[in-house]
C-alpha positions in Angstrom: 0.0 0.0 0.0 1.4 3.4 -0.9 2.0 6.2 1.5 -0.9 8.2 0.0 -3.2 5.2 0.3 -2.4 4.8 4.0 -3.2 8.4 4.6 -6.4 8.2 2.6 -7.6 5.2 4.6 -6.9 6.9 7.9 -8.8 10.0 6.7 -11.7 7.9 5.4 -11.9 6.0 8.7 -12.1 9.3 10.6 -14.7 10.8 8.2 -16.9 7.8 8.5 -17.2 8.3 12.3 -18.4 11.9 11.9 -22.0 13.0 11.5 -23.1 13.9 8.0 -23.5 17.5 9.0 -20.0 17.7 10.3 -18.7 16.1 7.1 -20.6 18.6 4.9 -19.3 21.5 7.0 -15.7 20.2 6.8 -15.9 19.6 3.0 -17.3 23.1 2.4 -14.5 24.7 4.4 -11.8 22.7 2.6 -13.2 23.5 -0.8 -13.2 27.2 0.1 -9.6 27.0 1.3 -8.6 25.1 -1.9 -10.3 27.6 -4.2 -8.6 30.5 -2.3 -5.2 29.0 -2.7 -4.6 28.6 1.1 -5.0 24.9 1.3 -2.1 22.5 2.2 -1.4 19.3 0.2 -3.5 17.1 2.5 -6.7 18.9 1.6 -6.9 17.0 -1.7 -6.5 13.7 0.1 -9.3 14.6 2.5 -11.6 15.7 -0.4 -10.7 12.5 -2.3 -11.6 10.4 0.7 -14.9 12.2 1.1 -15.7 11.6 -2.5 -15.0 7.9 -2.2 -17.3 7.7 0.8 -20.1 9.4 -1.2 -19.5 7.1 -4.1 -19.6 4.1 -1.8 -22.9 5.4 -0.4 -24.3 5.8 -3.9 -23.3 2.2 -4.7 -25.2 1.0 -1.7 -28.3 2.6 -3.2 -28.8 6.2 -2.2 -27.5 9.2 -0.4 -29.9 8.5 2.5 -28.3 5.1 2.9 -24.8 6.7 3.0 -26.1 9.1 5.7 -27.4 6.2 7.6 -24.0 4.5 7.7 -22.4 7.8 8.7 -24.9 8.3 11.5 -24.4 4.8 12.7 -20.7 5.3 13.0 -21.2 8.7 14.7 -23.5 7.0 17.3 -20.9 4.4 18.0 -18.3 7.2 18.4 -20.5 9.2 20.8 -21.3 6.0 22.8 -17.6 5.3 23.4 -16.6 8.9 23.8 -15.8 8.6 27.6 -13.2 5.9 26.6 -11.3 8.1 24.1 -8.6 9.0 26.6 -7.8 5.3 27.2 -7.9 3.9 23.6 -4.7 2.9 21.8 -4.2 1.5 18.2 -1.5 -1.0 19.1 -2.1 -4.3 20.9 0.3 -4.5 23.8 2.2 -7.8 24.5 0.5 -7.9 27.8 -2.8 -6.4 29.1 -2.3 -3.0 30.8 -5.3 -2.0 32.9 -6.5 1.4 31.7 -5.6 1.0 28.1 -8.1 -0.3 25.6 -7.3 -1.7 22.1 -9.4 0.2 19.6 -10.5 -2.8 17.4 -12.2 -4.4 20.5 -14.6 -1.5 20.7 -16.3 -2.5 17.5 -16.6 -6.1 18.8 -18.1 -4.9 22.0 -20.5 -2.6 20.1 -21.6 -5.5 17.8 -22.1 -7.8 20.9 -24.2 -5.2 22.7 -26.3 -4.4 19.6 -26.8 -8.0 18.5 -27.0 -10.0 21.7 -27.6 -7.8 24.7 -29.8 -4.8 23.9 -31.1 -5.1 20.3 -34.4 -3.3 21.0 -32.7 -0.4 22.8 -30.2 0.0 20.1 -32.9 -0.1 17.4 -34.9 2.6 19.2 -32.0 4.9 19.8 -30.8 4.5 16.2 -34.2 5.3 14.9 -34.3 8.5 16.9 -30.7 9.3 16.1 -31.3 9.1 12.3 -34.0 11.8 12.3 -32.9 14.9 10.4 -33.9 17.1 13.3 -31.4 15.6 15.7 -28.6 18.1 16.4 -25.3 17.4 18.1 -26.5 18.1 21.6 -29.5 15.8 21.3 -27.3 13.1 19.7 -25.0 13.2 22.6 -27.9 12.8 25.0 -29.2 9.8 23.1 -25.8 8.2 23.2 -25.5 8.9 26.9 -28.9 7.3 27.7 -27.9 4.2 25.6 -24.6 4.1 27.5 -26.4 4.1 30.8 -28.6 1.2 29.7 -25.6 -0.7 28.4 -23.7 -0.2 31.6 -26.3 -2.2 33.6 -26.0 -5.1 31.2 -22.2 -4.9 31.1 -22.0 -4.9 34.9 -24.2 -8.0 35.0 -22.1 -9.7 32.3 -18.8 -9.0 34.1 -20.3 -10.4 37.3 -21.3 -13.6 35.6 -17.9 -14.1 33.8 -16.1 -13.6 37.1 -18.2 -16.5 38.6 -18.4 -18.9 35.7 -15.5 -20.0 33.6 -18.0 -21.4 31.1 -19.6 -17.9 30.7 -16.1 -16.4 30.3 -15.2 -18.7 27.5 -18.5 -18.1 25.8 -18.2 -14.4 25.9 -14.6 -14.6 24.7 -15.7 -16.5 21.6 -18.1 -13.7 20.8 -16.0 -10.6 21.4 -12.5 -11.7 20.6 -10.9 -13.7 23.4 -9.6 -13.1 26.9 -7.9 -9.8 26.1 -11.2 -8.5 24.7 -12.9 -9.5 28.0 -10.3 -7.6 29.9 -10.8 -4.6 27.7 -14.6 -4.9 28.2 -13.9 -4.8 31.9 -12.0 -1.5 31.4 -14.7 0.0 29.3 -17.3 -1.0 32.0 -15.1 0.7 34.7 -14.9 3.9 32.6 -18.6 4.0 32.0 -19.3 3.4 35.7 -16.7 6.1 36.7 -18.1 8.7 34.2 -19.9 10.8 36.9 -16.5 11.6 38.6 -14.1 10.8 35.7 -15.3 13.5 33.3 -15.0 16.3 35.9 -11.5 15.1 36.7 -10.5 15.1 33.1 -12.0 18.6 32.6 -9.9 19.9 35.5 -6.7 18.4 34.0 -4.7 20.7 31.7 -4.9 19.5 28.1 -1.1 19.2 28.0 1.2 18.3 30.9 4.8 19.5 30.6 7.7 17.7 32.2 8.1 20.6 34.7 4.4 20.4 35.7 4.8 16.7 36.6 8.2 16.9 38.2 7.9 20.2 40.1 4.5 21.9 40.2 1.8 21.0 42.7 -1.5 21.7 41.0 -1.8 18.5 39.0 -0.1 16.6 41.8 -2.8 17.6 44.3 -5.6 17.0 41.8 -4.4 13.5 41.0 -3.7 12.7 44.7 -7.1 13.8 45.7 -9.0 11.7 43.1 -6.7 8.7 43.7 -7.5 8.7 47.4 -11.2 9.0 46.6 -11.1 6.2 44.0 -8.2 3.9 44.9 -9.4 1.1 42.6 -9.2 3.6 39.6 -5.5 4.5 40.0 -4.6 2.7 36.7 -7.3 4.6 34.9 -6.1 7.9 36.4 -2.5 7.0 35.4 -3.6 6.4 31.8 -5.3 9.8 31.8 -2.1 11.5 32.9 -0.1 9.6 30.3 -2.5 10.6 27.6 -1.7 14.3 28.3 2.0 14.1 29.3 4.4 15.8 26.9 7.2 13.5 28.2 5.7 10.1 29.1 8.9 9.1 31.0 8.1 11.9 33.6 5.3 9.7 35.0 8.0 7.8 37.0 9.1 10.9 38.8 5.5 12.0 39.2 4.7 8.7 40.8 7.6 9.1 43.3 6.1 12.4 44.4 2.6 11.0 44.7 3.7 8.1 46.8 6.3 10.0 48.8 8.7 7.3 47.8 12.5 7.5 47.9 13.1 5.1 45.1 11.5 2.7 42.6 11.5 -0.3 45.1 9.8 1.8 47.7 7.3 3.1 45.0 6.4 -0.5 44.2 4.8 -0.8 47.6 2.6 2.2 47.2 -0.8 2.5 45.5 0.9 4.6 42.8 2.9 1.7 41.3 0.5 1.6 38.3 2.0 4.8 37.1 5.2 3.0 36.4 3.3 0.1 34.8 1.7 2.7 32.6 4.9 4.3 31.4 6.4 0.9 30.7 3.3 0.0 28.8 4.0 3.1 26.7 7.5 1.7 26.0 5.9 -1.5 24.9 3.4 0.3 22.7 6.2 2.3 21.0 8.1 -1.0 20.5 5.0 -2.5 18.7 4.5 0.7 16.7 8.1 0.7 15.5 7.8 -2.9 14.4 4.5 -2.2 12.6 6.1 0.8 10.8 9.1 -1.3 9.8 7.0 -4.0 8.2 4.0 -2.1 6.8 4.4 1.7 6.6 6.2 3.1 3.6 6.3 6.5 5.2 10.1 7.3 5.3 9.7 9.3 8.6 7.3 7.2 10.7 9.7 4.4 11.7 12.5 6.7 12.9 10.0 8.9 14.8 8.6 5.8 16.7 12.1 4.6 17.6 13.2 8.1 18.6 10.1 8.4 20.9 11.0 5.1 22.4 14.6 6.1 23.0 13.6 9.4 24.6 11.2 7.6 26.9 13.8 5.0 28.0 16.5 7.6 28.5 14.1 9.7 30.6 13.0 6.7 32.7 16.6 5.7 33.3 17.3 9.1 34.7 14.3 9.3 36.9 14.1 5.7 38.2 16.6 3.1 39.1 14.9 -0.2 38.4 17.8 -2.4 39.5 15.9 -3.8 42.4 12.6 -4.1 40.6 12.8 -7.4 38.6 9.4 -7.3 36.9 9.7 -3.7 35.7 13.3 -4.1 34.7 12.5 -7.3 32.8 9.7 -5.7 30.8 12.0 -2.8 29.8 14.8 -5.2 28.9 12.4 -7.2 26.7 11.5 -4.1 24.7 15.2 -3.0 24.5 16.2 -6.3 22.9 13.5 -6.1 20.3 14.0 -2.5 19.4 17.8 -3.0 19.2 17.2 -5.9 16.9 14.9 -3.9 14.7 17.2 -0.9 14.5 20.3 -3.1 13.9 18.5 -4.6 10.8 17.7 -1.2 9.5 21.3 0.0 10.0 22.7 -3.0 8.2 20.7 -2.2 5.1 21.3 1.6 5.2 24.3 1.8 2.9 22.6 -0.4 0.3 19.5 1.8 0.4 21.6 4.9 -0.2 23.4 3.4 -3.1 20.1 2.3 -4.8 18.6 5.8 -4.4 21.7 7.4 -6.0 21.6 5.4 -9.2 21.1 7.5 -12.4 17.5 7.0 -13.5 16.6 5.7 -17.0 13.9 6.9 -19.4 10.7 4.9 -19.6 8.9 3.9 -22.8 7.3 7.3 -23.1 10.7 9.0 -22.8 10.2 10.4 -19.3 12.6 9.8 -16.5 11.6 7.1 -14.1 13.0 8.1 -10.7 12.6 5.2 -8.3 10.7 7.0 -5.6 10.5 3.9 -3.4 14.3 3.7 -3.4 14.5 7.4 -2.5 12.0 6.9 0.4 13.9 3.9 1.6 17.1 5.9 1.6 15.4 8.8 3.5 14.2 6.4 6.1 17.6 4.8 6.4 19.4 8.1 6.8 16.9 9.2 9.5 17.5 6.0 11.4 21.3 6.4 11.1 21.0 10.0 12.4 18.7 9.1 15.2 20.8 6.2 16.3 23.9 8.4 16.5 22.3 10.2 19.5 20.7 7.1 21.1 23.3 4.4 20.4 23.7 3.4 24.0 20.0 3.5 24.8 19.3 1.3 21.7 22.3 -0.9 22.2 23.7 -0.3 18.7 27.0 1.3 19.5 29.2 -0.8 17.2 26.9 -1.4 14.3 25.9 2.3 14.5 29.5 3.5 14.3 30.3 1.2 11.4 27.1 2.2 9.5 27.8 5.9 10.0 31.3 5.7 8.5 30.1 3.6 5.5 27.0 5.8 4.8 29.0 9.1 5.1 31.7 7.8 2.7 29.1 6.5 0.3 27.1 9.6 0.2 30.1 11.9 -0.1 31.9 9.9 -2.8 28.9 9.1 -5.0 27.6 12.7 -4.8 31.0 14.1 -5.9 31.1 11.5 -8.7 27.6 12.5 -9.9 28.5 16.2 -9.8 31.7 15.5 -11.8 29.9 13.4 -14.4 27.1 16.0 -14.7 29.6 18.4 -16.4 30.3 15.8 -19.1 26.8 14.9 -20.0 24.6 16.1 -22.8 21.0 15.9 -23.8 18.9 13.3 -22.0 21.9 11.9 -20.2 22.4 15.3 -18.7 18.8 15.5 -17.5 19.1 12.0 -15.9 22.3 12.9 -14.1 20.8 16.1 -12.9 17.9 14.1 -11.4 20.4 11.8 -9.6 22.2 14.9 -8.3 19.0 16.3 -6.9 18.4 13.1 -5.0 21.9 13.2 -3.7 21.4 16.8 -2.5 18.1 15.8 -0.8 19.8 12.9 1.1 22.8 15.0 2.0 20.6 17.7 3.5 18.9 15.1 5.6 22.1 13.7 6.9 24.7 16.5 6.8 22.4 19.5 7.1 21.2 22.6 5.2 24.6 24.3 4.9 26.3 21.3 3.2 23.3 20.9 0.9 23.6 24.6 -0.1 27.2 24.0 -1.2 26.1 21.1 -3.3 23.3 23.1 -5.0 25.9 25.8 -6.0 28.1 23.1 -7.4 25.1 21.7 -9.4 24.3 25.2 -10.7 27.9 25.7 -11.7 28.0 22.3 -13.5 24.8 23.1 -15.4 26.0 26.6 -16.3 29.3 25.3 -17.6 27.6 23.0 -20.0 25.1 25.7 -21.1 28.1 27.9 -22.0 29.7 25.2 -24.1 26.5 24.5 -26.0 25.3 28.1 -26.1 21.9 27.3 -24.6 
């Protein structure tokens, strides 16, 4: 799948969850921005995704049917809105209380609608699909349905706790044991909604590292709610993580909450789930990096995921000494081994990726140059990984391979770029155009790795080479 296709799928998924009125308003605004010339490149992707949704609706039969699908998705989104803070898109290697895997929400929704409250869902959907329903009334309808569903969910969770047979049966319906555990979390969030929403509203939308490590406002707020709702500490920790600028700072924040002198002491307090939460974030970033490595052609996404992981581990190492905490240390060590293996594989292929990207392109059947954009993207990704690993070699345990790779990549990039610039002066006609395209790629890669000043020097050399040939030919 291409980079653009991935973005389009993400945009389409988001648009399908909006109300038809919201989609129409969004599209009108984007079209106006496009027509005025102020739109960014992603506007066309959003409009294209919107068009595909409308075409899909037409294929189903009519615009009203498309609206019905959109309203259904919007109802589901409103129904689960209290859970938004706790939802993640990556399935963790182990269940972390307070974090819900997004795909399970659809399974829970289908189970509630099909097996638990079919009549209630049918009535609410009927009311929800009326054209007169505005956003405020839609939210009230979803809230009433959520209250009704909570009663059934509490009864179900009580049964599965008492009966292994009921637990297996439910797991077969909604997706297994992990789905049951996430259903338990969703149930807890729904039950806690009367106090949880006020708590979230009092929390700043963004929590800086200073605020978590030094200030007292959030510390007092979290401490107060944790003492009132001790069983919900993992949920509160997840909410803090969701808004933390530096996730690693949750470790130091937990020490302050628990008045603990070190990690071992903290493990004996009610605030140990804060450390579990930050380690689960390391596990999530590990999973995300592996997914990007295998499936995402975006040349930046992988290095960003690994960089976020390295920053988290580095910060956690500074704030907490986990030497005497076997379980926490073991979980971190597991992620380090895997991320180190992933990054090592990327580094070992970096030089080859750069060489492939710097090859002079050939003309296609129609005479136009065929620059291998996939090879260029692979080289961009490789160089970003090499640059990122340079500052995080110890954290990622790639000291030796990182050093060797940097030397090889730097030599390759410098030598091949100089060779291309030298050859550019000798080329004519189509060959000159092809070499110029290869030089442009070399300058792009050099700017990523060596910086803007070095790239500016290369651009001047390119201009001089082109000017010399133009003087010779009189063009």
